[in-house]
N, CA, C and O atoms as a GROMACS GRO file, in nm:
protein
  308
    1MET      N    1   1.041  -2.183  -0.954
    1MET     CA    2   1.148  -2.097  -0.908
    1MET      C    3   1.244  -2.074  -1.025
    1MET      O    4   1.267  -2.163  -1.107
    2MET      N    5   1.299  -1.954  -1.028
    2MET     CA    6   1.395  -1.920  -1.133
    2MET      C    7   1.501  -1.829  -1.075
    2MET      O    8   1.494  -1.790  -0.958
    3LYS      N    9   1.599  -1.795  -1.156
    3LYS     CA   10   1.706  -1.703  -1.115
    3LYS      C   11   1.675  -1.564  -1.167
    3LYS      O   12   1.631  -1.549  -1.282
    4CYS      N   13   1.696  -1.462  -1.086
    4CYS     CA   14   1.676  -1.323  -1.126
    4CYS      C   15   1.783  -1.286  -1.229
    4CYS      O   16   1.901  -1.314  -1.210
    5GLU      N   17   1.740  -1.223  -1.337
    5GLU     CA   18   1.837  -1.185  -1.440
    5GLU      C   19   1.918  -1.061  -1.402
    5GLU      O   20   2.014  -1.027  -1.471
    6PHE      N   21   1.880  -0.993  -1.294
    6PHE     CA   22   1.955  -0.874  -1.250
    6PHE      C   23   2.059  -0.906  -1.143
    6PHE      O   24   2.173  -0.860  -1.151
    7CYS      N   25   2.020  -0.984  -1.042
    7CYS     CA   26   2.114  -1.010  -0.931
    7CYS      C   27   2.147  -1.159  -0.913
    7CYS      O   28   2.227  -1.195  -0.826
    8ASN      N   29   2.085  -1.245  -0.995
    8ASN     CA   30   2.111  -1.390  -0.995
    8ASN      C   31   2.065  -1.462  -0.868
    8ASN      O   32   2.106  -1.575  -0.843
    9SER      N   33   1.979  -1.397  -0.789
    9SER     CA   34   1.923  -1.463  -0.671
    9SER      C   35   1.801  -1.545  -0.710
    9SER      O   36   1.751  -1.534  -0.822
   10GLU      N   37   1.754  -1.627  -0.618
   10GLU     CA   38   1.636  -1.710  -0.641
   10GLU      C   39   1.509  -1.626  -0.634
   10GLU      O   40   1.504  -1.524  -0.565
   11THR      N   41   1.406  -1.671  -0.705
   11THR     CA   42   1.276  -1.606  -0.697
   11THR      C   43   1.179  -1.700  -0.624
   11THR      O   44   1.202  -1.820  -0.612
   12SER      N   45   1.070  -1.640  -0.576
   12SER     CA   46   0.963  -1.716  -0.513
   12SER      C   47   0.831  -1.676  -0.577
   12SER      O   48   0.813  -1.561  -0.617
   13ARG      N   49   0.739  -1.772  -0.587
   13ARG     CA   50   0.607  -1.742  -0.643
   13ARG      C   51   0.526  -1.667  -0.537
   13ARG      O   52   0.518  -1.709  -0.422
   14ARG      N   53   0.467  -1.554  -0.579
   14ARG     CA   54   0.387  -1.472  -0.488
   14ARG      C   55   0.268  -1.414  -0.563
   14ARG      O   56   0.265  -1.411  -0.686
   15LYS      N   57   0.171  -1.368  -0.487
   15LYS     CA   58   0.059  -1.291  -0.540
   15LYS      C   59   0.094  -1.144  -0.521
   15LYS      O   60   0.129  -1.102  -0.411
   16VAL      N   61   0.084  -1.065  -0.629
   16VAL     CA   62   0.122  -0.925  -0.622
   16VAL      C   63   0.012  -0.836  -0.682
   16VAL      O   64  -0.081  -0.886  -0.746
   17ARG      N   65   0.025  -0.708  -0.661
   17ARG     CA   66  -0.059  -0.607  -0.726
   17ARG      C   67   0.019  -0.557  -0.846
   17ARG      O   68   0.133  -0.513  -0.834
   18LYS      N   69  -0.044  -0.563  -0.965
   18LYS     CA   70   0.025  -0.526  -1.089
   18LYS      C   71  -0.042  -0.407  -1.156
   18LYS      O   72  -0.164  -0.404  -1.172
   19GLN      N   73   0.039  -0.309  -1.194
   19GLN     CA   74  -0.008  -0.199  -1.277
   19GLN      C   75  -0.002  -0.248  -1.420
   19GLN      O   76   0.100  -0.301  -1.464
   20HIS      N   77  -0.112  -0.232  -1.494
   20HIS     CA   78  -0.121  -0.293  -1.627
   20HIS      C   79  -0.188  -0.196  -1.723
   20HIS      O   80  -0.302  -0.154  -1.700
   21TRP      N   81  -0.119  -0.160  -1.829
   21TRP     CA   82  -0.175  -0.075  -1.933
   21TRP      C   83  -0.248  -0.162  -2.035
   21TRP      O   84  -0.195  -0.264  -2.079
   22PHE      N   85  -0.370  -0.120  -2.071
   22PHE     CA   86  -0.449  -0.192  -2.171
   22PHE      C   87  -0.529  -0.091  -2.250
   22PHE      O   88  -0.610  -0.016  -2.195
   23ARG      N   89  -0.506  -0.089  -2.381
   23ARG     CA   90  -0.575   0.003  -2.472
   23ARG      C   91  -0.573   0.148  -2.422
   23ARG      O   92  -0.674   0.217  -2.424
   24GLY      N   93  -0.454   0.190  -2.378
   24GLY     CA   94  -0.433   0.329  -2.338
   24GLY      C   95  -0.484   0.366  -2.200
   24GLY      O   96  -0.479   0.484  -2.162
   25LYS      N   97  -0.532   0.269  -2.125
   25LYS     CA   98  -0.580   0.296  -1.989
   25LYS      C   99  -0.498   0.215  -1.889
   25LYS      O  100  -0.455   0.104  -1.918
   26LEU      N  101  -0.477   0.273  -1.772
   26LEU     CA  102  -0.402   0.207  -1.666
   26LEU      C  103  -0.498   0.137  -1.570
   26LEU      O  104  -0.595   0.197  -1.524
   27TYR      N  105  -0.471   0.011  -1.542
   27TYR     CA  106  -0.549  -0.068  -1.447
   27TYR      C  107  -0.455  -0.119  -1.338
   27TYR      O  108  -0.336  -0.137  -1.362
   28ILE      N  109  -0.508  -0.141  -1.220
   28ILE     CA  110  -0.435  -0.208  -1.113
   28ILE      C  111  -0.509  -0.338  -1.086
   28ILE      O  112  -0.628  -0.337  -1.054
   29VAL      N  113  -0.438  -0.449  -1.099
   29VAL     CA  114  -0.497  -0.581  -1.082
   29VAL      C  115  -0.432  -0.646  -0.960
   29VAL      O  116  -0.310  -0.656  -0.953
   30GLU      N  117  -0.514  -0.690  -0.867
   30GLU     CA  118  -0.464  -0.754  -0.745
   30GLU      C  119  -0.461  -0.905  -0.759
   30GLU      O  120  -0.530  -0.963  -0.843
   31ASN      N  121  -0.381  -0.969  -0.675
   31ASN     CA  122  -0.372  -1.114  -0.666
   31ASN      C  123  -0.322  -1.180  -0.794
   31ASN      O  124  -0.374  -1.283  -0.837
   32VAL      N  125  -0.222  -1.118  -0.856
   32VAL     CA  126  -0.163  -1.169  -0.979
   32VAL      C  127  -0.044  -1.258  -0.945
   32VAL      O  128   0.041  -1.220  -0.864
   33ASP      N  129  -0.036  -1.376  -1.006
   33ASP     CA  130   0.078  -1.465  -0.985
   33ASP      C  131   0.203  -1.405  -1.048
   33ASP      O  132   0.201  -1.359  -1.162
   34ALA      N  133   0.312  -1.406  -0.972
   34ALA     CA  134   0.441  -1.355  -1.022
   34ALA      C  135   0.554  -1.433  -0.956
   34ALA      O  136   0.537  -1.492  -0.849
   35GLU      N  137   0.667  -1.432  -1.022
   35GLU     CA  138   0.791  -1.478  -0.960
   35GLU      C  139   0.862  -1.351  -0.914
   35GLU      O  140   0.888  -1.262  -0.994
   36VAL      N  141   0.894  -1.342  -0.785
   36VAL     CA  142   0.954  -1.221  -0.728
   36VAL      C  143   1.090  -1.256  -0.670
   36VAL      O  144   1.103  -1.352  -0.593
   37CYS      N  145   1.192  -1.177  -0.707
   37CYS     CA  146   1.327  -1.201  -0.658
   37CYS      C  147   1.332  -1.180  -0.507
   37CYS      O  148   1.286  -1.078  -0.456
   38ASP      N  149   1.389  -1.278  -0.438
   38ASP     CA  150   1.400  -1.270  -0.292
   38ASP      C  151   1.499  -1.164  -0.247
   38ASP      O  152   1.491  -1.115  -0.134
   39GLN      N  153   1.592  -1.127  -0.334
   39GLN     CA  154   1.696  -1.030  -0.298
   39GLN      C  155   1.660  -0.887  -0.339
   39GLN      O  156   1.656  -0.798  -0.254
   40CYS      N  157   1.632  -0.864  -0.468
   40CYS     CA  158   1.613  -0.727  -0.518
   40CYS      C  159   1.467  -0.690  -0.544
   40CYS      O  160   1.437  -0.573  -0.566
   41GLY      N  161   1.376  -0.788  -0.542
   41GLY     CA  162   1.234  -0.759  -0.559
   41GLY      C  163   1.186  -0.751  -0.703
   41GLY      O  164   1.068  -0.723  -0.726
   42GLU      N  165   1.274  -0.775  -0.801
   42GLU     CA  166   1.231  -0.773  -0.942
   42GLU      C  167   1.119  -0.875  -0.961
   42GLU      O  168   1.123  -0.984  -0.904
   43ARG      N  169   1.019  -0.837  -1.042
   43ARG     CA  170   0.903  -0.924  -1.062
   43ARG      C  171   0.899  -0.975  -1.206
   43ARG      O  172   0.930  -0.902  -1.300
   44TYR      N  173   0.860  -1.102  -1.221
   44TYR     CA  174   0.850  -1.165  -1.351
   44TYR      C  175   0.709  -1.224  -1.365
   44TYR      O  176   0.657  -1.286  -1.272
   45PHE      N  177   0.650  -1.203  -1.483
   45PHE     CA  178   0.515  -1.252  -1.510
   45PHE      C  179   0.519  -1.344  -1.631
   45PHE      O  180   0.582  -1.311  -1.732
   46HIS      N  181   0.453  -1.459  -1.622
   46HIS     CA  182   0.444  -1.551  -1.735
   46HIS      C  183   0.352  -1.491  -1.841
   46HIS      O  184   0.257  -1.420  -1.807
   47ALA      N  185   0.379  -1.519  -1.968
   47ALA     CA  186   0.299  -1.464  -2.078
   47ALA      C  187   0.152  -1.502  -2.064
   47ALA      O  188   0.065  -1.420  -2.091
   48LYS      N  189   0.123  -1.625  -2.021
   48LYS     CA  190  -0.017  -1.665  -2.008
   48LYS      C  191  -0.087  -1.588  -1.896
   48LYS      O  192  -0.208  -1.566  -1.902
   49THR      N  193  -0.013  -1.545  -1.794
   49THR     CA  194  -0.070  -1.462  -1.688
   49THR      C  195  -0.106  -1.324  -1.744
   49THR      O  196  -0.212  -1.271  -1.715
   50LEU      N  197  -0.017  -1.267  -1.826
   50LEU     CA  198  -0.043  -1.136  -1.887
   50LEU      C  199  -0.161  -1.144  -1.984
   50LEU      O  200  -0.242  -1.052  -1.990
   51ASP      N  201  -0.170  -1.253  -2.060
   51ASP     CA  202  -0.284  -1.273  -2.150
   51ASP      C  203  -0.414  -1.283  -2.071
   51ASP      O  204  -0.517  -1.229  -2.112
   52ALA      N  205  -0.410  -1.352  -1.958
   52ALA     CA  206  -0.530  -1.366  -1.875
   52ALA      C  207  -0.574  -1.230  -1.819
   52ALA      O  208  -0.694  -1.205  -1.807
   53ILE      N  209  -0.479  -1.143  -1.785
   53ILE     CA  210  -0.513  -1.009  -1.738
   53ILE      C  211  -0.581  -0.930  -1.849
   53ILE      O  212  -0.682  -0.863  -1.826
   54ASP      N  213  -0.527  -0.937  -1.970
   54ASP     CA  214  -0.589  -0.869  -2.084
   54ASP      C  215  -0.734  -0.916  -2.103
   54ASP      O  216  -0.823  -0.835  -2.125
   55LYS      N  217  -0.757  -1.047  -2.096
   55LYS     CA  218  -0.891  -1.102  -2.113
   55LYS      C  219  -0.983  -1.058  -2.001
   55LYS      O  220  -1.100  -1.029  -2.025
   56LEU      N  221  -0.932  -1.053  -1.879
   56LEU     CA  222  -1.011  -1.007  -1.765
   56LEU      C  223  -1.057  -0.863  -1.786
   56LEU      O  224  -1.174  -0.831  -1.766
   57ILE      N  225  -0.964  -0.778  -1.826
   57ILE     CA  226  -0.996  -0.636  -1.844
   57ILE      C  227  -1.090  -0.616  -1.963
   57ILE      O  228  -1.183  -0.535  -1.955
   58ALA      N  229  -1.069  -0.688  -2.072
   58ALA     CA  230  -1.150  -0.672  -2.193
   58ALA      C  231  -1.294  -0.720  -2.173
   58ALA      O  232  -1.386  -0.669  -2.238
   59GLY      N  233  -1.313  -0.816  -2.084
   59GLY     CA  234  -1.447  -0.870  -2.061
   59GLY      C  235  -1.521  -0.792  -1.953
   59GLY      O  236  -1.472  -0.690  -1.903
   60ASP      N  237  -1.637  -0.841  -1.920
   60ASP     CA  238  -1.712  -0.782  -1.809
   60ASP      C  239  -1.637  -0.814  -1.680
   60ASP      O  240  -1.605  -0.930  -1.653
   61HIS      N  241  -1.611  -0.712  -1.602
   61HIS     CA  242  -1.538  -0.735  -1.478
   61HIS      C  243  -1.591  -0.642  -1.368
   61HIS      O  244  -1.647  -0.536  -1.396
   62THR      N  245  -1.572  -0.685  -1.246
   62THR     CA  246  -1.614  -0.606  -1.131
   62THR      C  247  -1.501  -0.511  -1.093
   62THR      O  248  -1.386  -0.552  -1.082
   63VAL      N  249  -1.536  -0.385  -1.073
   63VAL     CA  250  -1.438  -0.285  -1.032
   63VAL      C  251  -1.443  -0.273  -0.880
   63VAL      O  252  -1.547  -0.239  -0.823
   64LYS      N  253  -1.332  -0.301  -0.816
   64LYS     CA  254  -1.323  -0.297  -0.670
   64LYS      C  255  -1.314  -0.153  -0.619
   64LYS      O  256  -1.372  -0.119  -0.516
   65GLU      N  257  -1.239  -0.068  -0.693
   65GLU     CA  258  -1.214   0.068  -0.648
   65GLU      C  259  -1.166   0.150  -0.768
   65GLU      O  260  -1.104   0.096  -0.859
   66VAL      N  261  -1.196   0.279  -0.767
   66VAL     CA  262  -1.146   0.370  -0.870
   66VAL      C  263  -1.055   0.470  -0.800
   66VAL      O  264  -1.095   0.533  -0.701
   67LEU      N  265  -0.932   0.485  -0.851
   67LEU     CA  266  -0.833   0.575  -0.792
   67LEU      C  267  -0.805   0.692  -0.883
   67LEU      O  268  -0.820   0.681  -1.005
   68SER      N  269  -0.765   0.803  -0.826
   68SER     CA  270  -0.718   0.919  -0.903
   68SER      C  271  -0.566   0.920  -0.894
   68SER      O  272  -0.510   0.906  -0.786
   69VAL      N  273  -0.499   0.936  -1.009
   69VAL     CA  274  -0.353   0.928  -1.013
   69VAL      C  275  -0.297   1.056  -1.074
   69VAL      O  276  -0.344   1.099  -1.179
   70GLU      N  277  -0.198   1.116  -1.010
   70GLU     CA  278  -0.129   1.232  -1.065
   70GLU      C  279  -0.019   1.186  -1.158
   70GLU      O  280   0.051   1.089  -1.130
   71VAL      N  281  -0.003   1.257  -1.271
   71VAL     CA  282   0.103   1.227  -1.366
   71VAL      C  283   0.198   1.348  -1.368
   71VAL      O  284   0.155   1.461  -1.391
   72LEU      N  285   0.325   1.324  -1.345
   72LEU     CA  286   0.426   1.429  -1.337
   72LEU      C  287   0.533   1.407  -1.441
   72LEU      O  288   0.548   1.296  -1.492
   73SER      N  289   0.607   1.512  -1.473
   73SER     CA  290   0.719   1.501  -1.563
   73SER      C  291   0.847   1.536  -1.488
   73SER      O  292   0.852   1.640  -1.421
   74ALA      N  293   0.949   1.453  -1.497
   74ALA     CA  294   1.076   1.479  -1.432
   74ALA      C  295   1.150   1.595  -1.499
   74ALA      O  296   1.245   1.648  -1.442
   75ASP      N  297   1.107   1.636  -1.619
   75ASP     CA  298   1.171   1.745  -1.690
   75ASP      C  299   1.134   1.882  -1.634
   75ASP      O  300   1.198   1.981  -1.668
   76GLU      N  301   1.031   1.889  -1.551
   76GLU     CA  302   0.987   2.018  -1.494
   76GLU      C  303   1.084   2.064  -1.386
   76GLU      O  304   1.150   1.984  -1.319
   77GLY      N  305   1.091   2.197  -1.372
   77GLY     CA  306   1.161   2.251  -1.258
   77GLY      C  307   1.296   2.298  -1.284
   77GLY      O  308   1.364   2.346  -1.194
   0.00000   0.00000   0.00000
């Protein structure tokens, strides 16, 4: 458990879905360990967790699902 650096509330360890960029591609990884603020929802990831995600993506891995994502610019309109 730690304190949130934004609202100073306590965090709890949870499994979350993380969007993760690796070598210019976006991946969504499920069941990632994170500390999540109980008040504002800010998420914190340990460096070794992020390294493990990089190794998972770089190696042979099973793809659960492929999604199509729209990319927009807030400057339009």
